[in-house]
PDB file with one MODEL, atoms N, CA, C and O in Angstrom:
MODEL        1
ATOM      1  N   MET A   1      17.954  -5.401   8.812  1.00  0.00           N
ATOM      2  CA  MET A   1      18.847  -5.326   7.679  1.00  0.00           C
ATOM      3  C   MET A   1      18.447  -4.193   6.739  1.00  0.00           C
ATOM      4  O   MET A   1      19.308  -3.507   6.189  1.00  0.00           O
ATOM      5  N   GLN A   2      17.155  -3.997   6.556  1.00  0.00           N
ATOM      6  CA  GLN A   2      16.719  -2.955   5.642  1.00  0.00           C
ATOM      7  C   GLN A   2      17.050  -1.571   6.193  1.00  0.00           C
ATOM      8  O   GLN A   2      17.264  -0.641   5.416  1.00  0.00           O
ATOM      9  N   THR A   3      17.098  -1.417   7.501  1.00  0.00           N
ATOM     10  CA  THR A   3      17.449  -0.129   8.089  1.00  0.00           C
ATOM     11  C   THR A   3      18.868   0.257   7.704  1.00  0.00           C
ATOM     12  O   THR A   3      19.140   1.423   7.415  1.00  0.00           O
ATOM     13  N   ASN A   4      19.779  -0.721   7.698  1.00  0.00           N
ATOM     14  CA  ASN A   4      21.151  -0.447   7.280  1.00  0.00           C
ATOM     15  C   ASN A   4      21.204  -0.041   5.816  1.00  0.00           C
ATOM     16  O   ASN A   4      21.973   0.847   5.448  1.00  0.00           O
ATOM     17  N   GLN A   5      20.402  -0.677   4.981  1.00  0.00           N
ATOM     18  CA  GLN A   5      20.380  -0.322   3.567  1.00  0.00           C
ATOM     19  C   GLN A   5      19.856   1.094   3.371  1.00  0.00           C
ATOM     20  O   GLN A   5      20.365   1.834   2.529  1.00  0.00           O
ATOM     21  N   ILE A   6      18.858   1.469   4.132  1.00  0.00           N
ATOM     22  CA  ILE A   6      18.289   2.810   3.997  1.00  0.00           C
ATOM     23  C   ILE A   6      19.287   3.861   4.467  1.00  0.00           C
ATOM     24  O   ILE A   6      19.372   4.937   3.875  1.00  0.00           O
ATOM     25  N   LYS A   7      20.036   3.570   5.511  1.00  0.00           N
ATOM     26  CA  LYS A   7      21.019   4.529   6.012  1.00  0.00           C
ATOM     27  C   LYS A   7      22.164   4.726   5.032  1.00  0.00           C
ATOM     28  O   LYS A   7      22.807   5.775   5.041  1.00  0.00           O
ATOM     29  N   ASN A   8      22.429   3.740   4.189  1.00  0.00           N
ATOM     30  CA  ASN A   8      23.523   3.838   3.226  1.00  0.00           C
ATOM     31  C   ASN A   8      23.123   4.559   1.940  1.00  0.00           C
ATOM     32  O   ASN A   8      23.985   4.846   1.110  1.00  0.00           O
ATOM     33  N   LEU A   9      21.847   4.855   1.758  1.00  0.00           N
ATOM     34  CA  LEU A   9      21.399   5.530   0.544  1.00  0.00           C
ATOM     35  C   LEU A   9      21.767   7.008   0.584  1.00  0.00           C
ATOM     36  O   LEU A   9      21.838   7.625   1.647  1.00  0.00           O
ATOM     37  N   THR A  10      21.997   7.556  -0.603  1.00  0.00           N
ATOM     38  CA  THR A  10      22.213   8.996  -0.690  1.00  0.00           C
ATOM     39  C   THR A  10      20.869   9.709  -0.556  1.00  0.00           C
ATOM     40  O   THR A  10      19.814   9.076  -0.596  1.00  0.00           O
ATOM     41  N   ASN A  11      20.920  11.024  -0.397  1.00  0.00           N
ATOM     42  CA  ASN A  11      19.683  11.793  -0.261  1.00  0.00           C
ATOM     43  C   ASN A  11      18.809  11.667  -1.505  1.00  0.00           C
ATOM     44  O   ASN A  11      17.589  11.545  -1.395  1.00  0.00           O
ATOM     45  N   GLU A  12      19.419  11.697  -2.683  1.00  0.00           N
ATOM     46  CA  GLU A  12      18.654  11.588  -3.925  1.00  0.00           C
ATOM     47  C   GLU A  12      17.999  10.220  -4.045  1.00  0.00           C
ATOM     48  O   GLU A  12      16.841  10.116  -4.448  1.00  0.00           O
ATOM     49  N   GLN A  13      18.737   9.171  -3.695  1.00  0.00           N
ATOM     50  CA  GLN A  13      18.177   7.823  -3.759  1.00  0.00           C
ATOM     51  C   GLN A  13      17.038   7.662  -2.757  1.00  0.00           C
ATOM     52  O   GLN A  13      16.043   6.995  -3.038  1.00  0.00           O
ATOM     53  N   LEU A  14      17.190   8.269  -1.606  1.00  0.00           N
ATOM     54  CA  LEU A  14      16.156   8.199  -0.581  1.00  0.00           C
ATOM     55  C   LEU A  14      14.875   8.888  -1.051  1.00  0.00           C
ATOM     56  O   LEU A  14      13.778   8.357  -0.872  1.00  0.00           O
ATOM     57  N   LEU A  15      15.017  10.063  -1.647  1.00  0.00           N
ATOM     58  CA  LEU A  15      13.850  10.776  -2.175  1.00  0.00           C
ATOM     59  C   LEU A  15      13.193  10.000  -3.309  1.00  0.00           C
ATOM     60  O   LEU A  15      11.966   9.936  -3.393  1.00  0.00           O
ATOM     61  N   LYS A  16      14.007   9.411  -4.181  1.00  0.00           N
ATOM     62  CA  LYS A  16      13.473   8.642  -5.300  1.00  0.00           C
ATOM     63  C   LYS A  16      12.697   7.424  -4.804  1.00  0.00           C
ATOM     64  O   LYS A  16      11.619   7.118  -5.315  1.00  0.00           O
ATOM     65  N   ARG A  17      13.247   6.732  -3.807  1.00  0.00           N
ATOM     66  CA  ARG A  17      12.577   5.550  -3.264  1.00  0.00           C
ATOM     67  C   ARG A  17      11.285   5.932  -2.549  1.00  0.00           C
ATOM     68  O   ARG A  17      10.285   5.222  -2.647  1.00  0.00           O
ATOM     69  N   ARG A  18      11.306   7.066  -1.823  1.00  0.00           N
ATOM     70  CA  ARG A  18      10.088   7.514  -1.151  1.00  0.00           C
ATOM     71  C   ARG A  18       8.990   7.826  -2.159  1.00  0.00           C
ATOM     72  O   ARG A  18       7.836   7.445  -1.964  1.00  0.00           O
ATOM     73  N   ASN A  19       9.349   8.521  -3.236  1.00  0.00           N
ATOM     74  CA  ASN A  19       8.350   8.854  -4.246  1.00  0.00           C
ATOM     75  C   ASN A  19       7.797   7.603  -4.916  1.00  0.00           C
ATOM     76  O   ASN A  19       6.604   7.536  -5.212  1.00  0.00           O
ATOM     77  N   LEU A  20       8.647   6.616  -5.157  1.00  0.00           N
ATOM     78  CA  LEU A  20       8.195   5.362  -5.753  1.00  0.00           C
ATOM     79  C   LEU A  20       7.229   4.640  -4.820  1.00  0.00           C
ATOM     80  O   LEU A  20       6.177   4.171  -5.254  1.00  0.00           O
ATOM     81  N   LEU A  21       7.579   4.552  -3.554  1.00  0.00           N
ATOM     82  CA  LEU A  21       6.711   3.862  -2.598  1.00  0.00           C
ATOM     83  C   LEU A  21       5.392   4.599  -2.396  1.00  0.00           C
ATOM     84  O   LEU A  21       4.351   3.968  -2.211  1.00  0.00           O
ATOM     85  N   LYS A  22       5.428   5.926  -2.429  1.00  0.00           N
ATOM     86  CA  LYS A  22       4.179   6.679  -2.326  1.00  0.00           C
ATOM     87  C   LYS A  22       3.263   6.362  -3.503  1.00  0.00           C
ATOM     88  O   LYS A  22       2.051   6.232  -3.332  1.00  0.00           O
ATOM     89  N   GLY A  23       3.839   6.239  -4.697  1.00  0.00           N
ATOM     90  CA  GLY A  23       3.049   5.870  -5.866  1.00  0.00           C
ATOM     91  C   GLY A  23       2.462   4.478  -5.747  1.00  0.00           C
ATOM     92  O   GLY A  23       1.311   4.249  -6.120  1.00  0.00           O
ATOM     93  N   VAL A  24       3.252   3.549  -5.227  1.00  0.00           N
ATOM     94  CA  VAL A  24       2.772   2.179  -5.039  1.00  0.00           C
ATOM     95  C   VAL A  24       1.624   2.152  -4.038  1.00  0.00           C
ATOM     96  O   VAL A  24       0.616   1.483  -4.268  1.00  0.00           O
ATOM     97  N   VAL A  25       1.767   2.867  -2.937  1.00  0.00           N
ATOM     98  CA  VAL A  25       0.722   2.899  -1.915  1.00  0.00           C
ATOM     99  C   VAL A  25      -0.550   3.527  -2.470  1.00  0.00           C
ATOM    100  O   VAL A  25      -1.646   3.023  -2.222  1.00  0.00           O
ATOM    101  N   ILE A  26      -0.422   4.608  -3.209  1.00  0.00           N
ATOM    102  CA  ILE A  26      -1.595   5.250  -3.805  1.00  0.00           C
ATOM    103  C   ILE A  26      -2.272   4.308  -4.798  1.00  0.00           C
ATOM    104  O   ILE A  26      -3.500   4.228  -4.840  1.00  0.00           O
ATOM    105  N   GLY A  27      -1.479   3.597  -5.594  1.00  0.00           N
ATOM    106  CA  GLY A  27      -2.041   2.631  -6.535  1.00  0.00           C
ATOM    107  C   GLY A  27      -2.785   1.512  -5.834  1.00  0.00           C
ATOM    108  O   GLY A  27      -3.890   1.152  -6.239  1.00  0.00           O
ATOM    109  N   PHE A  28      -2.189   0.955  -4.781  1.00  0.00           N
ATOM    110  CA  PHE A  28      -2.849  -0.111  -4.029  1.00  0.00           C
ATOM    111  C   PHE A  28      -4.142   0.380  -3.393  1.00  0.00           C
ATOM    112  O   PHE A  28      -5.150  -0.325  -3.412  1.00  0.00           O
ATOM    113  N   LEU A  29      -4.118   1.576  -2.835  1.00  0.00           N
ATOM    114  CA  LEU A  29      -5.326   2.103  -2.205  1.00  0.00           C
ATOM    115  C   LEU A  29      -6.423   2.369  -3.231  1.00  0.00           C
ATOM    116  O   LEU A  29      -7.604   2.178  -2.941  1.00  0.00           O
ATOM    117  N   THR A  30      -6.040   2.807  -4.424  1.00  0.00           N
ATOM    118  CA  THR A  30      -7.021   3.009  -5.489  1.00  0.00           C
ATOM    119  C   THR A  30      -7.668   1.687  -5.871  1.00  0.00           C
ATOM    120  O   THR A  30      -8.886   1.607  -6.033  1.00  0.00           O
ATOM    121  N   ILE A  31      -6.852   0.653  -6.014  1.00  0.00           N
ATOM    122  CA  ILE A  31      -7.384  -0.669  -6.349  1.00  0.00           C
ATOM    123  C   ILE A  31      -8.285  -1.184  -5.231  1.00  0.00           C
ATOM    124  O   ILE A  31      -9.322  -1.788  -5.503  1.00  0.00           O
ATOM    125  N   ALA A  32      -7.899  -0.951  -3.982  1.00  0.00           N
ATOM    126  CA  ALA A  32      -8.707  -1.410  -2.850  1.00  0.00           C
ATOM    127  C   ALA A  32     -10.069  -0.720  -2.830  1.00  0.00           C
ATOM    128  O   ALA A  32     -11.090  -1.364  -2.591  1.00  0.00           O
ATOM    129  N   VAL A  33     -10.083   0.579  -3.078  1.00  0.00           N
ATOM    130  CA  VAL A  33     -11.353   1.313  -3.096  1.00  0.00           C
ATOM    131  C   VAL A  33     -12.237   0.815  -4.233  1.00  0.00           C
ATOM    132  O   VAL A  33     -13.443   0.643  -4.054  1.00  0.00           O
ATOM    133  N   LEU A  34     -11.646   0.583  -5.399  1.00  0.00           N
ATOM    134  CA  LEU A  34     -12.421   0.052  -6.522  1.00  0.00           C
ATOM    135  C   LEU A  34     -12.966  -1.339  -6.211  1.00  0.00           C
ATOM    136  O   LEU A  34     -14.111  -1.644  -6.542  1.00  0.00           O
ATOM    137  N   ALA A  35     -12.156  -2.179  -5.581  1.00  0.00           N
ATOM    138  CA  ALA A  35     -12.604  -3.532  -5.242  1.00  0.00           C
ATOM    139  C   ALA A  35     -13.759  -3.498  -4.251  1.00  0.00           C
ATOM    140  O   ALA A  35     -14.723  -4.251  -4.396  1.00  0.00           O
ATOM    141  N   VAL A  36     -13.672  -2.641  -3.257  1.00  0.00           N
ATOM    142  CA  VAL A  36     -14.763  -2.524  -2.287  1.00  0.00           C
ATOM    143  C   VAL A  36     -16.018  -1.988  -2.967  1.00  0.00           C
ATOM    144  O   VAL A  36     -17.123  -2.447  -2.680  1.00  0.00           O
ATOM    145  N   GLY A  37     -15.856  -1.028  -3.860  1.00  0.00           N
ATOM    146  CA  GLY A  37     -17.000  -0.504  -4.601  1.00  0.00           C
ATOM    147  C   GLY A  37     -17.668  -1.562  -5.458  1.00  0.00           C
ATOM    148  O   GLY A  37     -18.895  -1.633  -5.521  1.00  0.00           O
ATOM    149  N   ILE A  38     -16.867  -2.380  -6.113  1.00  0.00           N
ATOM    150  CA  ILE A  38     -17.422  -3.466  -6.931  1.00  0.00           C
ATOM    151  C   ILE A  38     -18.149  -4.476  -6.056  1.00  0.00           C
ATOM    152  O   ILE A  38     -19.216  -4.962  -6.428  1.00  0.00           O
ATOM    153  N   LEU A  39     -17.586  -4.794  -4.902  1.00  0.00           N
ATOM    154  CA  LEU A  39     -18.247  -5.741  -4.001  1.00  0.00           C
ATOM    155  C   LEU A  39     -19.569  -5.196  -3.475  1.00  0.00           C
ATOM    156  O   LEU A  39     -20.544  -5.938  -3.355  1.00  0.00           O
ATOM    157  N   ILE A  40     -19.605  -3.922  -3.165  1.00  0.00           N
ATOM    158  CA  ILE A  40     -20.861  -3.317  -2.714  1.00  0.00           C
ATOM    159  C   ILE A  40     -21.891  -3.361  -3.831  1.00  0.00           C
ATOM    160  O   ILE A  40     -23.062  -3.651  -3.588  1.00  0.00           O
ATOM    161  N   TYR A  41     -21.462  -3.076  -5.050  1.00  0.00           N
ATOM    162  CA  TYR A  41     -22.372  -3.139  -6.193  1.00  0.00           C
ATOM    163  C   TYR A  41     -22.897  -4.557  -6.391  1.00  0.00           C
ATOM    164  O   TYR A  41     -24.095  -4.755  -6.594  1.00  0.00           O
ATOM    165  N   LEU A  42     -22.004  -5.544  -6.334  1.00  0.00           N
ATOM    166  CA  LEU A  42     -22.434  -6.933  -6.508  1.00  0.00           C
ATOM    167  C   LEU A  42     -23.398  -7.357  -5.406  1.00  0.00           C
ATOM    168  O   LEU A  42     -24.378  -8.053  -5.670  1.00  0.00           O
ATOM    169  N   TYR A  43     -23.128  -6.949  -4.196  1.00  0.00           N
ATOM    170  CA  TYR A  43     -24.017  -7.283  -3.092  1.00  0.00           C
ATOM    171  C   TYR A  43     -25.381  -6.625  -3.277  1.00  0.00           C
ATOM    172  O   TYR A  43     -26.411  -7.237  -2.993  1.00  0.00           O
ATOM    173  N   ALA A  44     -25.391  -5.389  -3.750  1.00  0.00           N
ATOM    174  CA  ALA A  44     -26.654  -4.674  -3.927  1.00  0.00           C
ATOM    175  C   ALA A  44     -27.476  -5.259  -5.064  1.00  0.00           C
ATOM    176  O   ALA A  44     -28.705  -5.282  -4.984  1.00  0.00           O
ATOM    177  N   THR A  45     -26.823  -5.731  -6.124  1.00  0.00           N
ATOM    178  CA  THR A  45     -27.571  -6.236  -7.272  1.00  0.00           C
ATOM    179  C   THR A  45     -27.931  -7.713  -7.153  1.00  0.00           C
ATOM    180  O   THR A  45     -29.030  -8.107  -7.543  1.00  0.00           O
ATOM    181  N   LYS A  46     -27.036  -8.531  -6.625  1.00  0.00           N
ATOM    182  CA  LYS A  46     -27.288  -9.970  -6.549  1.00  0.00           C
ATOM    183  C   LYS A  46     -27.868 -10.410  -5.214  1.00  0.00           C
ATOM    184  O   LYS A  46     -28.535 -11.442  -5.137  1.00  0.00           O
ATOM    185  N   GLY A  47     -27.628  -9.660  -4.194  1.00  0.00           N
ATOM    186  CA  GLY A  47     -28.045 -10.089  -2.867  1.00  0.00           C
ATOM    187  C   GLY A  47     -27.011 -11.023  -2.269  1.00  0.00           C
ATOM    188  O   GLY A  47     -26.119 -11.506  -2.967  1.00  0.00           O
ATOM    189  N   PHE A  48     -27.132 -11.274  -0.982  1.00  0.00           N
ATOM    190  CA  PHE A  48     -26.112 -12.064  -0.297  1.00  0.00           C
ATOM    191  C   PHE A  48     -26.259 -13.557  -0.552  1.00  0.00           C
ATOM    192  O   PHE A  48     -25.278 -14.291  -0.437  1.00  0.00           O
ATOM    193  N   GLU A  49     -27.452 -14.026  -0.895  1.00  0.00           N
ATOM    194  CA  GLU A  49     -27.632 -15.465  -1.103  1.00  0.00           C
ATOM    195  C   GLU A  49     -26.932 -15.959  -2.370  1.00  0.00           C
ATOM    196  O   GLU A  49     -26.551 -17.127  -2.433  1.00  0.00           O
ATOM    197  N   ASN A  50     -26.755 -15.122  -3.358  1.00  0.00           N
ATOM    198  CA  ASN A  50     -26.054 -15.494  -4.588  1.00  0.00           C
ATOM    199  C   ASN A  50     -24.617 -14.986  -4.605  1.00  0.00           C
ATOM    200  O   ASN A  50     -23.980 -14.958  -5.658  1.00  0.00           O
ATOM    201  N   PHE A  51     -24.115 -14.591  -3.469  1.00  0.00           N
ATOM    202  CA  PHE A  51     -22.797 -13.975  -3.368  1.00  0.00           C
ATOM    203  C   PHE A  51     -21.766 -15.036  -3.005  1.00  0.00           C
ATOM    204  O   PHE A  51     -21.884 -15.684  -1.965  1.00  0.00           O
ATOM    205  N   ASN A  52     -20.764 -15.216  -3.848  1.00  0.00           N
ATOM    206  CA  ASN A  52     -19.716 -16.196  -3.597  1.00  0.00           C
ATOM    207  C   ASN A  52     -18.684 -15.601  -2.640  1.00  0.00           C
ATOM    208  O   ASN A  52     -18.223 -14.477  -2.838  1.00  0.00           O
ATOM    209  N   ILE A  53     -18.330 -16.344  -1.621  1.00  0.00           N
ATOM    210  CA  ILE A  53     -17.389 -15.855  -0.612  1.00  0.00           C
ATOM    211  C   ILE A  53     -15.987 -15.680  -1.190  1.00  0.00           C
ATOM    212  O   ILE A  53     -15.192 -14.916  -0.643  1.00  0.00           O
ATOM    213  N   ALA A  54     -15.671 -16.367  -2.275  1.00  0.00           N
ATOM    214  CA  ALA A  54     -14.344 -16.265  -2.892  1.00  0.00           C
ATOM    215  C   ALA A  54     -14.097 -14.876  -3.483  1.00  0.00           C
ATOM    216  O   ALA A  54     -12.947 -14.503  -3.714  1.00  0.00           O
ATOM    217  N   THR A  55     -15.145 -14.119  -3.726  1.00  0.00           N
ATOM    218  CA  THR A  55     -14.947 -12.775  -4.261  1.00  0.00           C
ATOM    219  C   THR A  55     -14.390 -11.818  -3.210  1.00  0.00           C
ATOM    220  O   THR A  55     -13.942 -10.723  -3.550  1.00  0.00           O
ATOM    221  N   LEU A  56     -14.411 -12.213  -1.955  1.00  0.00           N
ATOM    222  CA  LEU A  56     -13.863 -11.370  -0.892  1.00  0.00           C
ATOM    223  C   LEU A  56     -12.359 -11.533  -0.730  1.00  0.00           C
ATOM    224  O   LEU A  56     -11.725 -10.722  -0.054  1.00  0.00           O
ATOM    225  N   ILE A  57     -11.777 -12.558  -1.332  1.00  0.00           N
ATOM    226  CA  ILE A  57     -10.347 -12.834  -1.164  1.00  0.00           C
ATOM    227  C   ILE A  57      -9.473 -11.648  -1.579  1.00  0.00           C
ATOM    228  O   ILE A  57      -8.568 -11.297  -0.822  1.00  0.00           O
ATOM    229  N   PRO A  58      -9.685 -11.013  -2.728  1.00  0.00           N
ATOM    230  CA  PRO A  58      -8.825  -9.868  -3.078  1.00  0.00           C
ATOM    231  C   PRO A  58      -8.916  -8.713  -2.090  1.00  0.00           C
ATOM    232  O   PRO A  58      -7.919  -8.037  -1.834  1.00  0.00           O
ATOM    233  N   VAL A  59     -10.084  -8.485  -1.539  1.00  0.00           N
ATOM    234  CA  VAL A  59     -10.244  -7.378  -0.595  1.00  0.00           C
ATOM    235  C   VAL A  59      -9.452  -7.648   0.682  1.00  0.00           C
ATOM    236  O   VAL A  59      -8.878  -6.726   1.262  1.00  0.00           O
ATOM    237  N   PHE A  60      -9.418  -8.903   1.120  1.00  0.00           N
ATOM    238  CA  PHE A  60      -8.657  -9.237   2.321  1.00  0.00           C
ATOM    239  C   PHE A  60      -7.176  -9.400   2.033  1.00  0.00           C
ATOM    240  O   PHE A  60      -6.364  -9.284   2.951  1.00  0.00           O
ATOM    241  N   ALA A  61      -6.798  -9.665   0.792  1.00  0.00           N
ATOM    242  CA  ALA A  61      -5.386  -9.850   0.441  1.00  0.00           C
ATOM    243  C   ALA A  61      -4.675  -8.513   0.215  1.00  0.00           C
ATOM    244  O   ALA A  61      -3.468  -8.423   0.442  1.00  0.00           O
ATOM    245  N   LEU A  62      -5.375  -7.496  -0.217  1.00  0.00           N
ATOM    246  CA  LEU A  62      -4.736  -6.210  -0.499  1.00  0.00           C
ATOM    247  C   LEU A  62      -4.069  -5.575   0.719  1.00  0.00           C
ATOM    248  O   LEU A  62      -2.943  -5.096   0.588  1.00  0.00           O
ATOM    249  N   PRO A  63      -4.688  -5.542   1.879  1.00  0.00           N
ATOM    250  CA  PRO A  63      -3.979  -4.953   3.028  1.00  0.00           C
ATOM    251  C   PRO A  63      -2.715  -5.724   3.406  1.00  0.00           C
ATOM    252  O   PRO A  63      -1.731  -5.131   3.850  1.00  0.00           O
ATOM    253  N   VAL A  64      -2.742  -7.036   3.232  1.00  0.00           N
ATOM    254  CA  VAL A  64      -1.565  -7.844   3.559  1.00  0.00           C
ATOM    255  C   VAL A  64      -0.422  -7.521   2.607  1.00  0.00           C
ATOM    256  O   VAL A  64       0.733  -7.461   3.030  1.00  0.00           O
ATOM    257  N   THR A  65      -0.720  -7.315   1.347  1.00  0.00           N
ATOM    258  CA  THR A  65       0.326  -6.989   0.382  1.00  0.00           C
ATOM    259  C   THR A  65       0.781  -5.538   0.502  1.00  0.00           C
ATOM    260  O   THR A  65       1.867  -5.186   0.042  1.00  0.00           O
ATOM    261  N   LEU A  66      -0.033  -4.711   1.110  1.00  0.00           N
ATOM    262  CA  LEU A  66       0.303  -3.302   1.276  1.00  0.00           C
ATOM    263  C   LEU A  66       1.201  -3.049   2.484  1.00  0.00           C
ATOM    264  O   LEU A  66       1.904  -2.038   2.521  1.00  0.00           O
ATOM    265  N   MET A  67       1.195  -3.936   3.462  1.00  0.00           N
ATOM    266  CA  MET A  67       1.954  -3.731   4.697  1.00  0.00           C
ATOM    267  C   MET A  67       3.452  -3.536   4.485  1.00  0.00           C
ATOM    268  O   MET A  67       4.005  -2.616   5.088  1.00  0.00           O
ATOM    269  N   PRO A  68       4.149  -4.332   3.674  1.00  0.00           N
ATOM    270  CA  PRO A  68       5.587  -4.094   3.491  1.00  0.00           C
ATOM    271  C   PRO A  68       5.892  -2.720   2.893  1.00  0.00           C
ATOM    272  O   PRO A  68       6.870  -2.079   3.278  1.00  0.00           O
ATOM    273  N   ALA A  69       5.067  -2.273   1.965  1.00  0.00           N
ATOM    274  CA  ALA A  69       5.288  -0.957   1.364  1.00  0.00           C
ATOM    275  C   ALA A  69       5.088   0.144   2.400  1.00  0.00           C
ATOM    276  O   ALA A  69       5.842   1.117   2.426  1.00  0.00           O
ATOM    277  N   LEU A  70       4.085  -0.004   3.247  1.00  0.00           N
ATOM    278  CA  LEU A  70       3.841   1.005   4.281  1.00  0.00           C
ATOM    279  C   LEU A  70       4.952   1.032   5.319  1.00  0.00           C
ATOM    280  O   LEU A  70       5.345   2.106   5.775  1.00  0.00           O
ATOM    281  N   SER A  71       5.462  -0.130   5.698  1.00  0.00           N
ATOM    282  CA  SER A  71       6.545  -0.145   6.687  1.00  0.00           C
ATOM    283  C   SER A  71       7.831   0.428   6.094  1.00  0.00           C
ATOM    284  O   SER A  71       8.566   1.137   6.782  1.00  0.00           O
ATOM    285  N   SER A  72       8.108   0.130   4.828  1.00  0.00           N
ATOM    286  CA  SER A  72       9.287   0.706   4.177  1.00  0.00           C
ATOM    287  C   SER A  72       9.158   2.216   4.052  1.00  0.00           C
ATOM    288  O   SER A  72      10.123   2.951   4.262  1.00  0.00           O
ATOM    289  N   LEU A  73       7.972   2.670   3.712  1.00  0.00           N
ATOM    290  CA  LEU A  73       7.733   4.105   3.600  1.00  0.00           C
ATOM    291  C   LEU A  73       7.910   4.791   4.954  1.00  0.00           C
ATOM    292  O   LEU A  73       8.450   5.895   5.020  1.00  0.00           O
ATOM    293  N   ALA A  74       7.467   4.157   6.017  1.00  0.00           N
ATOM    294  CA  ALA A  74       7.637   4.731   7.354  1.00  0.00           C
ATOM    295  C   ALA A  74       9.114   4.811   7.732  1.00  0.00           C
ATOM    296  O   ALA A  74       9.550   5.802   8.318  1.00  0.00           O
ATOM    297  N   MET A  75       9.885   3.776   7.401  1.00  0.00           N
ATOM    298  CA  MET A  75      11.319   3.805   7.714  1.00  0.00           C
ATOM    299  C   MET A  75      12.038   4.872   6.900  1.00  0.00           C
ATOM    300  O   MET A  75      12.941   5.538   7.407  1.00  0.00           O
ATOM    301  N   ILE A  76      11.644   5.035   5.646  1.00  0.00           N
ATOM    302  CA  ILE A  76      12.261   6.061   4.807  1.00  0.00           C
ATOM    303  C   ILE A  76      11.919   7.447   5.337  1.00  0.00           C
ATOM    304  O   ILE A  76      12.786   8.319   5.400  1.00  0.00           O
ATOM    305  N   ASN A  77      10.672   7.657   5.717  1.00  0.00           N
ATOM    306  CA  ASN A  77      10.285   8.960   6.277  1.00  0.00           C
ATOM    307  C   ASN A  77      11.031   9.250   7.571  1.00  0.00           C
ATOM    308  O   ASN A  77      11.410  10.392   7.827  1.00  0.00           O
ATOM    309  N   LYS A  78      11.243   8.226   8.384  1.00  0.00           N
ATOM    310  CA  LYS A  78      11.996   8.407   9.629  1.00  0.00           C
ATOM    311  C   LYS A  78      13.442   8.788   9.331  1.00  0.00           C
ATOM    312  O   LYS A  78      13.999   9.671   9.982  1.00  0.00           O
ATOM    313  N   GLU A  79      14.051   8.124   8.347  1.00  0.00           N
ATOM    314  CA  GLU A  79      15.435   8.435   7.976  1.00  0.00           C
ATOM    315  C   GLU A  79      15.534   9.844   7.392  1.00  0.00           C
ATOM    316  O   GLU A  79      16.507  10.554   7.645  1.00  0.00           O
ATOM    317  N   MET A  80      14.532  10.250   6.614  1.00  0.00           N
ATOM    318  CA  MET A  80      14.533  11.601   6.051  1.00  0.00           C
ATOM    319  C   MET A  80      14.410  12.642   7.164  1.00  0.00           C
ATOM    320  O   MET A  80      15.016  13.710   7.087  1.00  0.00           O
ATOM    321  N   LYS A  81      13.639  12.336   8.179  1.00  0.00           N
ATOM    322  CA  LYS A  81      13.503  13.260   9.304  1.00  0.00           C
ATOM    323  C   LYS A  81      14.823  13.384  10.057  1.00  0.00           C
ATOM    324  O   LYS A  81      15.191  14.473  10.497  1.00  0.00           O
ATOM    325  N   VAL A  82      15.541  12.260  10.207  1.00  0.00           N
ATOM    326  CA  VAL A  82      16.842  12.288  10.880  1.00  0.00           C
ATOM    327  C   VAL A  82      17.833  13.132  10.085  1.00  0.00           C
ATOM    328  O   VAL A  82      18.627  13.876  10.662  1.00  0.00           O
ATOM    329  N   ARG A  83      17.784  13.013   8.762  1.00  0.00           N
ATOM    330  CA  ARG A  83      18.704  13.764   7.906  1.00  0.00           C
ATOM    331  C   ARG A  83      18.271  15.211   7.707  1.00  0.00           C
ATOM    332  O   ARG A  83      19.057  16.026   7.223  1.00  0.00           O
ATOM    333  N   GLY A  84      17.059  15.538   8.062  1.00  0.00           N
ATOM    334  CA  GLY A  84      16.571  16.901   7.891  1.00  0.00           C
ATOM    335  C   GLY A  84      16.092  17.187   6.481  1.00  0.00           C
ATOM    336  O   GLY A  84      16.065  18.344   6.061  1.00  0.00           O
ATOM    337  N   LEU A  85      15.714  16.154   5.743  1.00  0.00           N
ATOM    338  CA  LEU A  85      15.190  16.342   4.385  1.00  0.00           C
ATOM    339  C   LEU A  85      13.707  16.631   4.448  1.00  0.00           C
ATOM    340  O   LEU A  85      13.028  16.287   5.415  1.00  0.00           O
ATOM    341  N   LYS A  86      13.215  17.268   3.397  1.00  0.00           N
ATOM    342  CA  LYS A  86      11.801  17.604   3.345  1.00  0.00           C
ATOM    343  C   LYS A  86      11.006  16.536   2.692  1.00  0.00           C
ATOM    344  O   LYS A  86       9.788  16.663   2.566  1.00  0.00           O
TER     345      LYS A  86
ENDMDL
END
């Protein structure tokens, strides 16, 4: 269904949506890198015996929440390639 919606968008709307999704993906990846950095810091300072396993939940949840944005971005890029847009 989303493929039909993407095909019905104008070129300007397609470019706008691609730029928005690129920003979302960059934001999610920035948060993921920061979360991994914080976890490494916590592991280095507290050690693994005082490390709560619940702190790993955000790190494992971020890729799952990022998947729809990545698939939408891939479909938009494919449609832009079909239309010959840059």
